[in-house]
C-alpha positions in Angstrom: 9.0 30.1 -10.4 7.9 26.9 -8.8 4.9 26.9 -6.5 5.4 25.7 -2.9 2.8 23.0 -2.0 0.5 23.9 0.8 0.6 21.7 3.9 -2.6 19.7 4.8 -4.2 20.1 8.1 -4.3 17.2 10.5 -8.1 17.0 10.0 -7.6 16.8 6.2 -5.1 14.0 6.6 -7.4 12.1 8.9 -10.3 12.4 6.5 -8.2 11.2 3.6 -6.9 8.3 5.6 -10.5 7.3 6.7 -11.7 7.6 3.1 -8.9 5.4 1.9 -9.6 2.8 4.6 -13.3 2.7 3.7 -12.5 2.3 0.0 -10.2 -0.6 0.7 -12.7 -2.2 3.0 -15.3 -2.1 0.1 -13.0 -3.9 -2.3 -13.3 -7.6 -3.1 -11.0 -9.9 -1.1 -9.0 -10.7 -4.2 -8.0 -7.1 -4.6 -7.1 -6.9 -0.9 -4.7 -9.9 -1.3 -3.2 -8.3 -4.4 -2.5 -5.1 -2.5 -1.0 -7.1 0.4 1.3 -9.0 -1.8 2.5 -5.8 -3.5 3.3 -4.3 -0.1 5.1 -7.5 0.8 7.2 -7.2 -2.4 8.0 -3.6 -1.7 9.1 -4.2 1.9 11.1 -7.3 1.2 12.9 -5.4 -1.6 13.7 -2.5 0.7 14.9 -4.8 3.5 17.1 -6.8 1.1 18.7 -3.7 -0.3 19.3 -2.4 3.3 20.9 -5.7 4.2 18.2 -6.6 6.8 16.4 -9.9 7.4 13.2 -10.2 5.5 10.5 -12.7 4.6 9.8 -13.6 1.0 6.4 -12.4 -0.3 3.6 -14.9 -0.5 3.8 -17.0 -3.6 0.1 -17.0 -4.4 -1.2 -17.1 -8.0 -4.1 -14.7 -8.2 -6.8 -14.9 -10.9 -6.0 -12.8 -14.0 -9.4 -11.0 -14.1 -8.4 -8.7 -11.2 
């Protein structure tokens, strides 16, 4: 039998969200830009597939050492 996942409380979700935000804030700016560009790629792909207007992701070459 498969196990039903338990739901998280609102407090647990808030703590996880806060923890993620703090971890992202502590990262170097290059990693933040990389995450932003990945999100832009995801949203532009989804908008394109849905037939909505979208902006192309930034065309920025990031250093390879990230």
